[in-house]
C-alpha positions in Angstrom: 72.6 -5.9 28.1 74.3 -6.7 31.5 75.8 -10.1 31.4 74.4 -10.9 34.7 70.8 -11.0 33.4 69.4 -14.4 33.5 67.8 -14.9 30.3 67.2 -18.5 30.9 65.1 -17.9 33.7 63.1 -15.2 32.0 62.5 -17.6 29.0 61.2 -20.3 31.5 58.7 -18.2 32.9 57.7 -16.8 29.7 57.3 -20.5 28.2 55.3 -21.3 31.1 53.1 -18.2 30.7 53.0 -18.8 27.0 51.1 -22.2 27.4 47.9 -19.9 27.8 48.6 -18.8 24.1 48.4 -22.6 23.3 45.2 -22.9 24.8 43.9 -19.9 23.2 45.1 -21.1 19.7 43.7 -24.7 20.1 40.3 -23.5 21.5 40.1 -20.8 18.8 40.9 -23.1 15.6 39.5 -26.3 16.8 36.1 -25.2 15.7 37.3 -25.1 12.3 37.0 -28.9 12.0 33.6 -29.2 13.6 31.5 -26.5 11.8 30.4 -29.0 9.0 29.5 -31.7 11.5 27.8 -29.6 13.9 25.9 -27.8 11.5 24.7 -31.2 9.8 23.9 -32.9 13.0 21.6 -30.0 14.3 20.4 -28.8 11.1 22.0 -25.3 11.6 20.9 -22.3 9.3 24.1 -19.9 8.0 23.3 -17.7 11.1 23.0 -20.3 13.5 26.3 -21.9 12.1 28.0 -18.3 12.8 26.3 -18.3 16.2 28.0 -21.8 17.0 31.3 -20.2 16.1 30.6 -16.9 17.6 29.4 -17.9 20.9 32.9 -18.7 22.2 33.9 -15.3 20.9 31.2 -13.9 23.1 32.6 -15.7 26.2 36.1 -14.0 25.1 34.4 -10.7 25.2 33.1 -11.3 28.8 36.6 -12.8 29.7 38.7 -10.0 28.4 36.4 -7.3 29.9 37.1 -8.8 33.3 40.6 -9.9 32.9 42.2 -6.5 33.5 40.4 -5.8 36.8 41.0 -9.6 37.9 44.7 -9.4 37.1 45.2 -6.0 38.6 43.5 -7.0 41.8 44.3 -10.7 42.3 47.7 -10.7 40.4 48.7 -12.2 37.1 49.4 -15.6 38.6 46.0 -16.4 40.1 44.4 -15.1 37.0 46.0 -17.4 34.9 45.0 -20.4 37.2 41.3 -19.1 36.8 41.6 -19.2 32.9 43.2 -22.9 33.0 40.1 -24.2 35.3 37.8 -22.6 32.5 39.5 -24.2 29.6 39.2 -27.5 31.3 35.5 -27.2 32.3 34.8 -26.2 28.8 36.5 -29.1 27.1 34.8 -31.9 29.2 31.4 -30.0 28.9 31.9 -30.0 25.0 32.9 -33.8 24.8 29.9 -34.8 26.9 27.4 -32.2 26.0 23.9 -33.9 25.7 22.3 -30.9 23.6 23.2 -27.9 21.7 22.5 -25.6 24.6 24.9 -27.3 26.8 27.6 -27.3 23.9 27.1 -23.7 23.5 27.3 -22.9 27.2 30.4 -25.0 27.4 32.1 -23.2 24.3 31.2 -19.7 26.1 33.2 -20.8 29.3 36.1 -21.8 26.9 35.8 -18.3 25.4 35.9 -16.7 28.6 39.2 -18.3 29.4 40.5 -17.2 26.0 39.6 -13.7 26.7 41.3 -14.0 30.1 44.6 -15.6 28.7 44.9 -13.1 25.9 45.3 -10.4 28.3 47.0 -11.7 31.5 49.7 -14.0 29.8 51.1 -11.1 27.3 51.1 -8.8 30.4 53.0 -11.1 32.7 55.6 -11.9 30.2 56.1 -8.1 29.4 56.6 -7.5 33.2 59.2 -10.2 33.8 61.2 -9.6 30.5 64.5 -7.3 30.3 63.8 -4.5 27.5 66.2 -6.0 25.0 64.6 -9.5 24.9 60.9 -8.4 25.8 59.8 -8.5 22.0 61.0 -12.0 21.6 59.7 -13.0 25.0 56.2 -11.7 24.3 56.3 -13.4 20.9 56.5 -16.7 22.5 53.0 -16.2 23.5 52.1 -15.7 19.8 54.1 -18.5 19.0 52.4 -20.8 21.4 49.1 -19.5 19.8 50.2 -20.6 16.3 51.2 -24.0 17.9 47.9 -24.1 19.4 46.3 -23.6 15.8 48.5 -26.3 14.3 47.6 -28.8 17.3 44.1 -28.3 16.7 44.3 -28.9 12.8 46.4 -31.9 13.2 44.1 -33.2 16.0 41.1 -32.8 13.8 42.8 -34.3 10.7 43.9 -37.3 12.8 40.8 -37.7 14.8 38.6 -37.7 11.7 40.8 -40.2 9.8 40.7 -42.4 13.0 37.0 -42.2 13.7 36.3 -44.5 10.7 37.9 -47.5 12.4 37.1 -46.8 16.1 34.8 -49.0 17.6 33.9 -49.4 21.5 31.3 -51.0 23.5 30.9 -48.1 25.6 28.3 -45.9 24.2 29.7 -42.5 25.4 33.3 -43.4 23.9 31.7 -44.6 20.6 30.0 -41.4 20.3 32.8 -39.2 21.1 35.5 -40.9 18.9 33.3 -42.5 16.1 29.9 -41.1 15.4 30.3 -37.7 16.6 33.9 -37.3 16.4 33.8 -33.5 16.7 33.3 -34.2 20.6 36.7 -35.8 20.6 38.2 -32.5 18.8 36.8 -30.3 21.5 37.3 -32.3 24.3 41.1 -33.0 23.6 41.8 -29.7 25.2 41.2 -31.0 28.6 44.9 -32.2 28.7 46.8 -29.0 28.0 44.3 -27.2 30.3 45.2 -29.2 33.1 49.0 -29.2 32.4 48.7 -25.4 32.3 46.9 -25.2 35.8 49.8 -27.4 37.3 52.9 -25.8 36.0 51.6 -22.2 36.9 52.4 -23.2 40.5 56.1 -23.3 39.2 56.3 -19.4 38.6 56.3 -16.3 40.7 54.2 -13.5 40.7 55.1 -10.5 38.2 57.5 -8.2 40.1 56.0 -5.1 38.9 52.4 -5.9 40.2 54.1 -7.0 43.6 55.8 -3.2 43.5 52.5 -1.5 42.8 50.8 -3.5 45.6 53.8 -2.4 47.9 55.2 -6.1 48.2 58.7 -4.9 47.6 60.5 -8.0 49.3 58.6 -10.4 47.1 59.4 -8.1 44.2 63.0 -8.0 44.9 63.3 -11.9 45.0 62.1 -12.2 41.8 64.1 -9.5 40.3 67.3 -10.9 41.9 66.4 -14.2 40.2 66.0 -12.3 36.7 69.0 -9.7 37.0 71.5 -11.5 39.5 72.7 -8.0 40.1 71.9 -5.8 43.4 72.3 -2.6 41.2 70.3 -3.5 38.4 67.4 -4.6 40.9 67.5 -1.4 42.6 67.3 0.5 39.5 64.3 -1.7 38.2 62.5 -1.0 41.3 63.3 2.7 41.8 62.1 3.0 37.9 58.9 1.3 38.5 58.3 3.5 42.0 59.1 6.5 40.0 56.1 5.8 37.7 53.7 5.0 40.4 54.7 7.7 42.8 51.7 9.7 44.0 49.0 7.3 42.4 47.3 5.9 45.4 45.1 3.7 43.3 43.9 3.1 39.6 40.3 2.8 38.6 38.5 3.0 35.3 38.6 6.9 35.5 42.3 6.6 35.1 41.8 5.6 31.6 40.2 9.0 30.9 43.3 11.1 31.5 44.1 12.3 27.9 47.6 10.8 27.5 46.3 7.5 28.6 43.2 7.8 26.7 45.2 8.3 23.4 47.3 5.4 23.9 44.0 3.3 24.8 42.0 4.4 21.6 45.0 3.9 19.3 45.6 0.2 20.7 41.8 -0.7 20.4 42.0 0.6 16.8 44.5 -1.5 15.5 43.1 -4.5 17.7 39.7 -4.2 15.9 41.1 -3.5 12.4 43.5 -6.5 12.6 40.5 -8.7 13.0 38.8 -7.3 9.8 42.0 -8.2 7.5 40.8 -11.8 7.0 43.1 -13.9 9.3 40.4 -15.2 11.5 37.9 -15.8 8.7 40.6 -18.4 7.5 41.2 -19.9 10.8 37.5 -20.4 11.6 36.0 -21.2 8.2 39.1 -22.5 6.1 38.1 -26.0 5.8 34.6 -24.7 4.5 36.1 -22.4 2.0 38.5 -25.0 0.7 35.6 -27.5 0.3 33.6 -24.6 -1.5 36.5 -24.7 -4.0 36.1 -28.4 -4.8 38.1 -30.3 -2.2 36.9 -33.3 -0.3 36.6 -32.8 3.7 39.8 -34.8 4.2 41.8 -32.7 1.9 40.3 -29.2 3.2 41.3 -30.3 6.8 44.7 -31.3 5.4 45.1 -28.0 3.6 44.3 -26.3 6.8 47.1 -28.4 8.7 49.5 -27.0 6.1 48.5 -23.4 6.8 49.0 -24.1 10.7 52.7 -25.3 9.8 53.3 -22.2 7.7 51.9 -20.2 10.8 54.0 -21.5 13.2 57.4 -21.6 11.2 56.8 -17.7 10.1 55.9 -17.0 14.0 59.3 -18.6 15.0 61.1 -16.4 12.2 59.3 -13.2 13.6 60.2 -14.0 17.2 63.9 -14.2 16.0 63.9 -10.8 14.4 61.5 -8.8 16.0 63.6 -7.1 18.4 66.3 -6.5 15.8 64.0 -5.4 12.8 61.6 -3.3 15.0 57.7 -3.8 15.2 56.6 -1.2 12.9 59.0 -2.4 9.8 57.4 -5.9 10.2 53.9 -4.4 10.0 55.0 -2.4 6.8 56.2 -5.4 5.3 53.8 -8.1 6.2 50.8 -5.9 5.7 52.0 -4.9 2.0 52.2 -8.6 1.4 48.6 -9.3 2.9 47.0 -6.7 0.8 48.6 -8.4 -2.4 47.7 -12.1 -1.5 44.1 -11.1 -0.5 43.7 -9.4 -3.9 44.9 -12.6 -5.5 42.5 -14.9 -3.3 39.5 -12.7 -4.4 40.8 -12.9 -8.0 41.0 -16.7 -7.8 37.2 -16.9 -6.5 36.1 -14.1 -9.1 37.9 -15.5 -12.3 39.9 -18.6 -11.2 37.3 -21.1 -12.9 37.2 -19.4 -16.2 41.0 -18.9 -16.4 41.3 -22.7 -15.3 43.2 -21.9 -12.1 43.5 -25.0 -9.9 43.1 -25.3 -6.2 47.1 -25.3 -5.8 47.1 -21.8 -6.7 44.2 -20.9 -4.2 46.6 -22.8 -1.5 49.6 -21.0 -2.5 47.8 -17.7 -2.1 46.6 -18.9 1.4 49.7 -19.8 2.6 51.5 -16.7 1.4 48.7 -14.8 3.0 49.4 -16.5 6.4 53.1 -16.1 6.0 52.8 -12.3 5.8 50.1 -12.2 8.5 52.1 -14.2 10.8 55.3 -12.5 10.6 53.5 -8.8 11.0 50.2 -8.3 12.7 50.0 -11.6 14.4 53.6 -11.0 15.8 53.4 -7.5 17.0 49.7 -7.0 18.2 50.2 -8.6 21.8 53.8 -7.1 21.9 52.2 -3.5 21.1 49.4 -4.0 23.8 51.5 -5.5 26.4 54.0 -2.6 26.3 52.3 0.5 25.6 50.4 1.3 28.7 51.4 2.4 32.1 51.9 -0.3 35.0 49.2 1.0 37.1 46.6 0.7 34.6 48.1 -1.8 32.3 45.6 -4.5 33.0 42.4 -2.3 32.7 43.8 -0.6 29.4 44.7 -3.8 27.9 41.4 -5.2 28.7 39.8 -2.2 26.5 42.0 -3.0 23.7 41.4 -6.7 24.1 37.7 -5.9 24.2 37.9 -4.2 20.8 39.9 -7.3 19.3 37.3 -9.7 20.6 34.5 -7.6 19.4 36.0 -7.6 16.0 36.7 -11.3 16.3 33.1 -12.1 17.4 31.8 -10.0 14.3 34.1 -11.8 11.8 33.2 -15.3 13.2 29.4 -14.2 13.0 29.5 -12.3 9.8 31.8 -14.4 7.7 29.2 -17.0 6.4 27.0 -14.1 5.6 29.9 -12.3 3.8 30.7 -15.3 1.8 27.0 -15.7 0.8 26.2 -12.1 0.0 29.5 -10.7 -1.2 30.7 -13.7 -2.7 34.1 -15.0 -1.7 35.8 -12.6 -4.1 34.2 -9.6 -2.6 34.7 -10.8 1.0 38.5 -11.1 0.4 38.7 -7.8 -1.3 36.9 -6.2 1.6 39.6 -7.7 4.0 42.5 -6.3 1.5 40.7 -2.8 2.0 40.8 -3.2 5.6 44.5 -3.4 5.6 45.2 0.1 4.5 43.8 2.1 7.8 45.8 -0.4 9.8 49.0 0.4 8.2 48.4 4.1 8.5 47.8 4.1 12.2 50.8 2.1 13.0 53.0 4.5 10.6 51.5 7.8 12.0 50.5 7.3 15.6 52.4 4.4 17.2 55.9 4.5 18.6 58.5 2.0 17.8 58.8 0.2 21.2 61.8 -2.3 20.5 64.8 -2.1 22.7 62.9 0.5 25.0 62.0 -0.1 28.6 58.2 -0.2 29.6 59.0 3.1 31.9 60.7 4.4 28.3 57.5 3.9 26.5 55.3 5.4 29.2 57.1 8.6 29.1 56.7 8.6 25.5 52.9 8.7 25.9 53.0 11.2 28.7 54.9 13.7 26.2 51.6 13.8 24.3 49.7 15.3 26.9 51.8 18.4 27.0 
């Protein structure tokens, strides 16, 4: 690495873009503390409860479907601004929703924001990062997601605890913070959403996107701030030009080129499989699962907060080692641990009561599962997807892979209550363990190791596959 590279500036840009990940995490996880309350308030059935959770994921599918084209056409920065506005509107709408229909619409709007940031934020970070630190920088996004999870769990726990003692003469405030505290849980997202919208004005547009759009003067200005070396700036611009030379425009048909299609299909496969390995079932329904094991609602939210802490700390560890250890080795280690812990969780629900196993055993298994998940598939998925596609179609290609991810997430959100009811908790977690096997095989056999390689080098790897 050249000593002239301004890593602090890259980290600053990455940190701001990663704030979109915090909103992603908060919006995704906050629902876990509201399911029981909303289900009881509106008398929801199992499938209706699944829809309350899944409606935001439907919005995510809509958002991820449009995010690539929007970011390729408008730029990465304006697309992030749009997402921030959607999160803010959603949070306010949820807090004051007069009925279930408005609540669902507000959740869908937030879901669109989730889908957009899940594409554009990792793309932006990967495009402003230097190769030697790109894994760590993109992992900041995943770290922000886990901090968002933890923020939601902690907010849910303390808001529920504070609700009993809250009183206000204002009917709306009393409803939000006392009688229907789930409104405060969902509405608290408005503050970080507004902050995200403001700080985006502090960062420049992606230099790679500017080069694709023939705005090379602006691109050179940003690259000079990153590399502080004229020779390095010229090299980066030449590398990007070489990749787009002769390509007048990109459209969805470009994704059908065999070498690009291969990368898109592989990325889509690992994206959707990752959702059927249990993590989102734990994030969305953790408190419900813990309550079914005999805990009180307060204890179940506290256990969920512990899961959030482990998730954050493990993601920090992954961020520190991902560029040194490599993406694929983390997957091998972590997914192997996930299989073991999922089998043990299933065993607890199958025979734990007969064997006298306490809820502490279940908690340890869940915490171990989250550790193995956070250090592997959660840490690498957005790194893989942000690295593996050509610049000219990166937004669109990542949208396809992201669409697969959110379809899988929607199905898990919708089907988990049914799985737990029909397959039993034991069968559900054993199913998740089985889904880990094809994921590991795909990464082992078909994915390149991308650590330390430039985006152009990775693009050349896929181009060789067409020969």
